[in-house]
Structure formats: structure tokens, C-alpha cells
OpenMM code with the backbone's topology and positions (N, CA, C; nanometers):
from openmm import Vec3, app, unit

residues = "MET SER SER VAL ASN TYR ARG ASN LEU LYS THR ASP LEU THR VAL GLN ILE PHE ASP GLN PHE TYR GLY TYR ALA THR GLU VAL PRO VAL ASP GLU TYR ASP ALA ILE ASN SER TYR PHE GLU SER VAL PHE GLY THR ALA GLU ALA ALA GLY ASN PHE THR VAL SER VAL PHE ARG ILE ALA GLU LEU SER GLY THR SER PRO LEU THR ILE LEU SER SER LEU GLN GLY GLN SER GLY PRO GLN LEU THR ALA THR LEU ALA TYR TYR LEU ASN GLY LEU ARG SER ALA SER THR LEU LEU GLY ILE ASN VAL PRO THR GLN PRO ASN TYR TYR VAL ALA HIS ASN ILE ARG SER".split()
positions = [
    Vec3(-6.2744, -4.3782, -1.7174),
    Vec3(-6.1796, -4.2765, -1.6497),
    Vec3(-6.1585, -4.1108, -1.7547),
    Vec3(-6.1332, -4.0227, -1.6782),
    Vec3(-6.1776, -3.8958, -1.7186),
    Vec3(-6.0203, -3.8518, -1.7745),
    Vec3(-6.0360, -3.7907, -1.8962),
    Vec3(-5.9261, -3.7319, -1.9586),
    Vec3(-5.9230, -3.5543, -1.9246),
    Vec3(-5.8066, -3.5439, -1.9373),
    Vec3(-5.7253, -3.3895, -1.8739),
    Vec3(-5.7409, -3.2850, -1.9876),
    Vec3(-5.7812, -3.3822, -2.1386),
    Vec3(-5.7904, -3.2847, -2.2172),
    Vec3(-5.9601, -3.2584, -2.2465),
    Vec3(-6.0276, -3.2569, -2.1355),
    Vec3(-6.1452, -3.2521, -2.1610),
    Vec3(-6.2274, -3.1045, -2.2014),
    Vec3(-6.2963, -3.0612, -2.3164),
    Vec3(-6.3018, -2.9307, -2.3555),
    Vec3(-6.4051, -2.8881, -2.3279),
    Vec3(-6.4123, -2.7912, -2.2161),
    Vec3(-6.5388, -2.7533, -2.1474),
    Vec3(-6.6112, -2.6510, -2.2732),
    Vec3(-6.7239, -2.6509, -2.3085),
    Vec3(-6.7869, -2.5603, -2.4051),
    Vec3(-6.8424, -2.4589, -2.4027),
    Vec3(-6.9062, -2.3837, -2.2914),
    Vec3(-6.8795, -2.2810, -2.1601),
    Vec3(-6.8320, -2.2088, -2.1890),
    Vec3(-6.7130, -2.2467, -2.1420),
    Vec3(-6.5542, -2.1848, -2.0987),
    Vec3(-6.4735, -2.1063, -2.2454),
    Vec3(-6.5058, -2.1932, -2.3655),
    Vec3(-6.4691, -2.1829, -2.4745),
    Vec3(-6.4973, -2.0702, -2.5522),
    Vec3(-6.6646, -2.0669, -2.5237),
    Vec3(-6.7261, -1.9550, -2.6131),
    Vec3(-6.7465, -1.8348, -2.5389),
    Vec3(-6.6388, -1.7680, -2.4339),
    Vec3(-6.6669, -1.6433, -2.3942),
    Vec3(-6.5364, -1.6234, -2.3620),
    Vec3(-6.4723, -1.5015, -2.3662),
    Vec3(-6.3693, -1.4122, -2.3468),
    Vec3(-6.3761, -1.3394, -2.2372),
    Vec3(-6.2725, -1.3299, -2.1379),
    Vec3(-6.2662, -1.2730, -2.0195),
    Vec3(-6.2289, -1.1284, -2.0217),
    Vec3(-6.2856, -1.0137, -2.0122),
    Vec3(-6.1933, -0.8832, -2.0345),
    Vec3(-6.2014, -0.8220, -1.8787),
    Vec3(-6.0602, -0.7364, -1.8586),
    Vec3(-6.0736, -0.7016, -1.7538),
    Vec3(-5.9853, -0.5695, -1.7682),
    Vec3(-6.0164, -0.4720, -1.7001),
    Vec3(-5.9336, -0.3539, -1.6614),
    Vec3(-5.8786, -0.3013, -1.5123),
    Vec3(-5.7486, -0.3169, -1.5097),
    Vec3(-5.6880, -0.3500, -1.3977),
    Vec3(-5.7352, -0.1628, -1.3244),
    Vec3(-5.7051, -0.0769, -1.4028),
    Vec3(-5.7434, 0.0695, -1.3490),
    Vec3(-5.8457, 0.0891, -1.2971),
    Vec3(-5.9491, 0.0492, -1.3496),
    Vec3(-6.1031, 0.0643, -1.2900),
    Vec3(-6.1479, -0.0635, -1.2187),
    Vec3(-6.0886, -0.1718, -1.2015),
    Vec3(-6.1436, -0.3063, -1.1708),
    Vec3(-6.2274, -0.3483, -1.1909),
    Vec3(-6.2473, -0.3726, -1.3301),
    Vec3(-6.3927, -0.3940, -1.4033),
    Vec3(-6.3297, -0.5063, -1.4556),
    Vec3(-6.4329, -0.6409, -1.4299),
    Vec3(-6.3705, -0.7835, -1.5165),
    Vec3(-6.5417, -0.8393, -1.5320),
    Vec3(-6.5536, -0.9012, -1.6683),
    Vec3(-6.6947, -0.9454, -1.7214),
    Vec3(-6.6473, -1.0515, -1.8203),
    Vec3(-6.7297, -1.1397, -1.8589),
    Vec3(-6.7201, -1.2547, -1.9830),
    Vec3(-6.8132, -1.2035, -2.0591),
    Vec3(-6.7774, -1.1916, -2.1732),
    Vec3(-6.8745, -1.1565, -2.2868),
    Vec3(-6.8471, -1.2622, -2.4081),
    Vec3(-6.9523, -1.2910, -2.4901),
    Vec3(-6.9552, -1.3788, -2.6195),
    Vec3(-6.8280, -1.3401, -2.6401),
    Vec3(-6.7559, -1.4561, -2.7217),
    Vec3(-6.6377, -1.4351, -2.8135),
    Vec3(-6.6743, -1.3754, -2.9717),
    Vec3(-6.7306, -1.3911, -3.0248),
    Vec3(-6.7903, -1.3661, -3.0927),
    Vec3(-6.8245, -1.2093, -3.1445),
    Vec3(-6.9175, -1.1269, -3.0226),
    Vec3(-6.8901, -0.9851, -2.9748),
    Vec3(-6.7717, -0.9596, -2.9624),
    Vec3(-6.6759, -0.9998, -2.8978),
    Vec3(-6.5863, -0.9164, -2.8761),
    Vec3(-6.4884, -0.9283, -2.9474),
    Vec3(-6.5021, -1.0304, -3.0846),
    Vec3(-6.4097, -1.0116, -3.1667),
    Vec3(-6.4412, -0.8978, -3.3186),
    Vec3(-6.5629, -0.9038, -3.3000),
    Vec3(-6.6511, -0.8305, -3.4229),
    Vec3(-6.6211, -0.6619, -3.3382),
    Vec3(-6.6343, -0.6264, -3.2132),
    Vec3(-6.5953, -0.4853, -3.1449),
    Vec3(-6.4767, -0.4389, -3.1761),
    Vec3(-6.3411, -0.5516, -3.1414),
    Vec3(-6.2271, -0.5349, -3.1117),
    Vec3(-6.1634, -0.5352, -3.2556),
    Vec3(-6.2212, -0.5612, -3.3745),
    Vec3(-6.1789, -0.5849, -3.4968),
    Vec3(-6.1519, -0.4418, -3.5533),
    Vec3(-6.2992, -0.4087, -3.5271),
    Vec3(-6.3041, -0.3148, -3.5998),
    Vec3(-6.2612, -0.1604, -3.5357),
    Vec3(-6.2200, -0.1626, -3.3915),
    Vec3(-6.1750, -0.0745, -3.3200),
    Vec3(-5.9894, -0.0878, -3.3927),
    Vec3(-5.9560, -0.2076, -3.3982),
    Vec3(-5.8074, -0.2051, -3.4780),
    Vec3(-5.8549, -0.1753, -3.6044),
    Vec3(-5.9080, -0.1895, -3.6880),
    Vec3(-5.9332, -0.1136, -3.8026),
    Vec3(-5.9371, 0.0375, -3.8436),
    Vec3(-5.9993, 0.0739, -3.6836),
    Vec3(-6.0075, 0.2361, -3.7435),
    Vec3(-5.8663, 0.3006, -3.6208),
    Vec3(-5.8342, 0.2286, -3.5346),
    Vec3(-5.6841, 0.3003, -3.4851),
    Vec3(-5.5824, 0.2389, -3.4826),
    Vec3(-5.5639, 0.1208, -3.5538),
    Vec3(-5.4020, 0.0718, -3.6014),
    Vec3(-5.3600, -0.0014, -3.4772),
    Vec3(-5.3331, 0.0095, -3.3681),
    Vec3(-5.2936, -0.0147, -3.2217),
    Vec3(-5.3714, -0.0859, -3.1590),
    Vec3(-5.3223, -0.2253, -3.1263),
    Vec3(-5.3935, -0.3058, -3.0400),
    Vec3(-5.4185, -0.2680, -2.9000),
    Vec3(-5.3734, -0.1908, -2.8519),
    Vec3(-5.3351, -0.1343, -2.7370),
    Vec3(-5.4874, -0.0321, -2.7040),
    Vec3(-5.4993, 0.0612, -2.8003),
    Vec3(-5.5695, 0.0996, -2.8325),
    Vec3(-5.7295, 0.0665, -2.8366),
    Vec3(-5.7417, 0.0048, -2.9750),
    Vec3(-5.8166, -0.1270, -2.9693),
    Vec3(-5.8936, -0.1966, -2.8476),
    Vec3(-5.7900, -0.2046, -2.7689),
    Vec3(-5.8657, -0.3225, -2.6485),
    Vec3(-5.9612, -0.2469, -2.5475),
    Vec3(-5.8277, -0.1384, -2.5308),
    Vec3(-5.9026, 0.0004, -2.4471),
    Vec3(-6.0431, 0.0325, -2.5011),
    Vec3(-6.0397, 0.0515, -2.6159),
    Vec3(-6.2027, 0.1276, -2.6467),
    Vec3(-6.2772, -0.0110, -2.6292),
    Vec3(-6.2639, -0.1365, -2.6667),
    Vec3(-6.3242, -0.2559, -2.6491),
    Vec3(-6.4045, -0.2614, -2.5180),
    Vec3(-6.2960, -0.2202, -2.4397),
    Vec3(-6.3340, -0.2754, -2.2983),
    Vec3(-6.4766, -0.1441, -2.2303),
    Vec3(-6.4171, -0.0347, -2.2633),
    Vec3(-6.5108, 0.0574, -2.2940),
    Vec3(-6.6797, 0.0442, -2.3056),
    Vec3(-6.6428, -0.0069, -2.4837),
    Vec3(-6.7730, -0.0736, -2.5057),
    Vec3(-6.8728, -0.1633, -2.4333),
    Vec3(-6.8036, -0.2308, -2.4090),
    Vec3(-6.8502, -0.3774, -2.3192),
    Vec3(-6.9139, -0.2779, -2.1644),
    Vec3(-6.8319, -0.1992, -2.0985),
    Vec3(-6.8578, -0.1184, -1.9625),
    Vec3(-6.9890, -0.0590, -1.9751),
    Vec3(-6.9828, 0.0449, -2.1290),
    Vec3(-7.1193, 0.1277, -2.1626),
    Vec3(-7.2148, -0.0199, -2.1628),
    Vec3(-7.2136, -0.0798, -2.2108),
    Vec3(-7.3352, -0.1426, -2.2671),
    Vec3(-7.3784, -0.2338, -2.1338),
    Vec3(-7.2950, -0.3078, -2.0216),
    Vec3(-7.3297, -0.3402, -1.9269),
    Vec3(-7.4332, -0.2720, -1.8492),
    Vec3(-7.3709, -0.1474, -1.8133),
    Vec3(-7.4332, -0.0026, -1.7200),
    Vec3(-7.5187, 0.0516, -1.7845),
    Vec3(-7.5505, 0.0583, -1.9331),
    Vec3(-7.6963, 0.1086, -1.9802),
    Vec3(-7.8008, 0.0054, -1.9860),
    Vec3(-7.7444, -0.1665, -2.0036),
    Vec3(-7.8348, -0.2445, -2.0240),
    Vec3(-7.9131, -0.2691, -2.1585),
    Vec3(-7.7924, -0.1829, -2.2736),
    Vec3(-7.7999, -0.2109, -2.4406),
    Vec3(-7.7166, -0.3249, -2.4866),
    Vec3(-7.7133, -0.3526, -2.6041),
    Vec3(-7.6494, -0.4638, -2.6416),
    Vec3(-7.5163, -0.3957, -2.6858),
    Vec3(-7.3749, -0.4505, -2.6850),
    Vec3(-7.2729, -0.4012, -2.7244),
    Vec3(-7.2627, -0.4024, -2.8847),
    Vec3(-7.3540, -0.4671, -2.9847),
    Vec3(-7.3144, -0.4824, -3.0717),
    Vec3(-7.4521, -0.3681, -3.1469),
    Vec3(-7.5172, -0.3030, -3.0240),
    Vec3(-7.5729, -0.1596, -3.0917),
    Vec3(-7.5007, -0.0357, -3.0870),
    Vec3(-7.4542, -0.0931, -2.9689),
    Vec3(-7.3612, 0.0191, -2.9839),
    Vec3(-7.2546, 0.0284, -3.0470),
    Vec3(-7.1530, -0.0657, -3.1004),
    Vec3(-7.0584, -0.0548, -3.2519),
    Vec3(-7.1682, -0.0179, -3.3438),
    Vec3(-7.2595, -0.0283, -3.3494),
    Vec3(-7.3026, 0.0025, -3.5027),
    Vec3(-7.4024, 0.1557, -3.5039),
    Vec3(-7.3959, 0.2082, -3.3645),
    Vec3(-7.3885, 0.3561, -3.3825),
    Vec3(-7.2746, 0.4177, -3.3890),
    Vec3(-7.1522, 0.3602, -3.3699),
    Vec3(-7.0113, 0.3932, -3.3713),
    Vec3(-6.9696, 0.3578, -3.4751),
    Vec3(-7.0429, 0.2669, -3.5837),
    Vec3(-6.9539, 0.2934, -3.6927),
    Vec3(-6.9768, 0.3734, -3.8000),
    Vec3(-6.8262, 0.3984, -3.8725),
    Vec3(-6.8151, 0.5343, -3.9582),
    Vec3(-6.7718, 0.6476, -3.9123),
    Vec3(-6.7522, 0.6741, -3.8254),
    Vec3(-6.6769, 0.7482, -3.7036),
    Vec3(-6.5383, 0.7197, -3.7427),
    Vec3(-6.4419, 0.8987, -3.7305),
    Vec3(-6.3114, 0.8613, -3.7197),
    Vec3(-6.2750, 0.8328, -3.6337),
    Vec3(-6.1522, 0.8452, -3.5727),
    Vec3(-6.0862, 0.7996, -3.4492),
    Vec3(-6.1301, 0.9385, -3.3519),
    Vec3(-6.1020, 1.0265, -3.3491),
    Vec3(-6.1153, 1.2118, -3.2903),
    Vec3(-6.3251, 1.1853, -3.2534),
    Vec3(-6.3809, 1.1481, -3.3657),
    Vec3(-6.5173, 1.1269, -3.3362),
    Vec3(-6.5776, 1.0222, -3.2473),
    Vec3(-6.5164, 0.8756, -3.2855),
    Vec3(-6.4993, 0.7972, -3.1756),
    Vec3(-6.4866, 0.8103, -3.0380),
    Vec3(-6.3562, 0.8679, -3.0042),
    Vec3(-6.3215, 0.9471, -2.9071),
    Vec3(-6.4123, 1.0149, -2.8133),
    Vec3(-6.4771, 1.1338, -2.8610),
    Vec3(-6.6053, 1.2004, -2.8167),
    Vec3(-6.7196, 1.1539, -2.7964),
    Vec3(-6.7687, 1.0270, -2.8482),
    Vec3(-6.8625, 0.9731, -2.8601),
    Vec3(-6.8723, 0.8888, -2.7008),
    Vec3(-6.7574, 0.8107, -2.7327),
    Vec3(-6.7302, 0.7123, -2.6003),
    Vec3(-6.7037, 0.8182, -2.4787),
    Vec3(-6.6483, 0.9036, -2.4845),
    Vec3(-6.6191, 0.9707, -2.3514),
    Vec3(-6.7709, 1.0519, -2.3332),
    Vec3(-6.8742, 1.0867, -2.3924),
    Vec3(-7.0091, 1.1153, -2.3694),
    Vec3(-7.0954, 1.0108, -2.3236),
    Vec3(-7.0607, 0.8792, -2.3628),
    Vec3(-7.0894, 0.7687, -2.3104),
    Vec3(-7.0586, 0.7482, -2.1685),
    Vec3(-6.9248, 0.7691, -2.1428),
    Vec3(-6.8896, 0.7242, -2.0276),
    Vec3(-6.8794, 0.8291, -1.9195),
    Vec3(-6.9128, 0.9544, -1.9228),
    Vec3(-6.9750, 1.0722, -1.8554),
    Vec3(-7.0756, 1.0912, -1.7934),
    Vec3(-7.1543, 0.9793, -1.8984),
    Vec3(-7.3016, 1.0014, -1.8442),
    Vec3(-7.2814, 0.8599, -1.7452),
    Vec3(-7.2065, 0.8278, -1.7130),
    Vec3(-7.1776, 0.7078, -1.6190),
    Vec3(-7.0789, 0.7329, -1.4955),
    Vec3(-7.0164, 0.8180, -1.4790),
    Vec3(-6.9099, 0.8513, -1.4093),
    Vec3(-7.0059, 0.9749, -1.3119),
    Vec3(-6.9192, 0.9644, -1.2140),
    Vec3(-6.9203, 1.1118, -1.1252),
    Vec3(-6.9071, 1.1924, -1.2015),
    Vec3(-7.0020, 1.3304, -1.1956),
    Vec3(-6.9744, 1.4432, -1.2509),
    Vec3(-6.8412, 1.5450, -1.2126),
    Vec3(-6.8022, 1.5092, -1.1383),
    Vec3(-6.6530, 1.5888, -1.0743),
    Vec3(-6.5523, 1.5243, -1.1813),
    Vec3(-6.5491, 1.4044, -1.2458),
    Vec3(-6.4640, 1.4195, -1.3275),
    Vec3(-6.4800, 1.3280, -1.4468),
    Vec3(-6.4595, 1.4305, -1.5516),
    Vec3(-6.5359, 1.4129, -1.6580),
    Vec3(-6.4158, 1.4123, -1.7809),
    Vec3(-6.4385, 1.2856, -1.8894),
    Vec3(-6.3178, 1.2326, -1.9611),
    Vec3(-6.3486, 1.3441, -2.0810),
    Vec3(-6.2171, 1.3685, -2.1682),
    Vec3(-6.2286, 1.4471, -2.2840),
    Vec3(-6.2545, 1.6157, -2.2735),
    Vec3(-6.2676, 1.6417, -2.1519),
    Vec3(-6.2886, 1.7707, -2.1571),
    Vec3(-6.1706, 1.8784, -2.1563),
    Vec3(-6.1363, 1.9379, -2.2403),
    Vec3(-6.0123, 1.9964, -2.2660),
    Vec3(-6.0442, 2.1728, -2.2142),
    Vec3(-6.1269, 2.2029, -2.1886),
    Vec3(-6.1870, 2.3500, -2.1673),
    Vec3(-6.1545, 2.3492, -2.0419),
    Vec3(-6.0577, 2.4268, -1.9927),
    Vec3(-6.0570, 2.4567, -1.8095),
    Vec3(-6.1782, 2.5469, -1.7667),
    Vec3(-6.2136, 2.4976, -1.6510),
    Vec3(-6.3254, 2.5647, -1.5738),
    Vec3(-6.3037, 2.6603, -1.5336),
    Vec3(-6.3440, 2.7595, -1.5479),
    Vec3(-6.2955, 2.9313, -1.4602),
    Vec3(-6.3477, 2.9710, -1.3434),
    Vec3(-6.2946, 2.9700, -1.2238),
    Vec3(-6.3797, 3.0074, -1.0989),
    Vec3(-6.4413, 3.0890, -1.1015),
    Vec3(-6.5435, 3.0953, -1.0089),
    Vec3(-6.6248, 3.2146, -0.9755),
    Vec3(-6.5149, 3.3429, -0.9389),
    Vec3(-6.5338, 3.4366, -0.9568),
    Vec3(-6.4252, 3.5474, -0.9507),
    Vec3(-6.4555, 3.5897, -0.8162),
    Vec3(-6.5592, 3.5882, -0.7127),
    Vec3(-6.5784, 3.6394, -0.5888),
    Vec3(-6.5148, 3.5315, -0.5115),
    Vec3(-6.5337, 3.4263, -0.5447),
    Vec3(-6.4841, 3.3224, -0.4591),
    Vec3(-6.3468, 3.2948, -0.4764),
    Vec3(-6.3281, 3.3007, -0.6010),
    Vec3(-6.1394, 3.3039, -0.5661),
    Vec3(-6.0629, 3.4127, -0.5614),
    Vec3(-6.1178, 3.4976, -0.5477),
    Vec3(-6.0591, 3.6225, -0.4357),
    Vec3(-6.0847, 3.6650, -0.3626),
    Vec3(-6.1298, 3.5389, -0.2590),
    Vec3(-6.1488, 3.5494, -0.1227),
    Vec3(-6.0678, 3.4034, -0.0747),
    Vec3(-6.0064, 3.3617, -0.1580),
    Vec3(-5.9613, 3.2333, -0.1346),
    Vec3(-5.7880, 3.2844, -0.0734),
    Vec3(-5.7303, 3.2843, 0.0289),
    Vec3(-5.6193, 3.2725, 0.0531),
    Vec3(-5.5150, 3.1699, 0.0062),
    Vec3(-5.4194, 3.2180, -0.0451),
    Vec3(-5.3457, 3.0973, -0.0173),
    Vec3(-5.1920, 3.1001, 0.0857),
] * unit.nanometer
topology = app.Topology()
chain = topology.addChain("A")
for resn in residues:
    res = topology.addResidue(resn, chain)
    for name in ("N", "CA", "C"):
        topology.addAtom(name, app.Element.getBySymbol(name[0]), res)
């Protein structure tokens, strides 16, 4: 007779993370997720910011082929703004060049091209 309370160890040792905005979903080891998320909670102080940065680390790790814990070790010791700039650098390397994250300087159009555009 089977039991309804059967525990699947494969499923219980992973955490499914997803980002609805980017349509990203993956399963990661729970110990890696906890280590990265707890570090970001200690730096930022809010669960929402920590969760967003945790998902970003796993996206970078998956697309670059490096370990998430290696990325975490390179981020440790940085302040909040430094973390934001570093992760923006990583994510900009993976995104389209037409949409960059963390760039506050507005781009100046070429004077001669802008001069010829009629509104």
C-alpha cells in the first residue's frame, strides 16, 4: 500500500526560482540558494531586494557557466551600491547592447544627425 506522505528526496533538496518579468525559471540546490539569499539579506535588509539579486546571480551563473558560489565569493565584501554596479556589469554582458542596466548618463545624439530630424 502506498503512502500519500512519501517524501521525494530529489525534489526536497532543490528550490525552484523564477522571475516572472524575464520569464526565467530553474531549479537550484537549496544550500546554494540559502547561502546566496542570506548574504544578500544581510547586505540589503529587505527580502524583496535579496530575492531579486539572488535570482540575478543564478541567471548569471547559468548563462556564463560558472558556479553561483564562485560569483558570490567575488561579490562578498562589497557595499550595496557596489553590488548593484557589479551585477549590472555582469547582466549587461548577457543582455542586448541596446538596453543597458545601471547607466545613469544620458547618451548625447550626434549633433548633425539630430539636426536633420524633423519633429
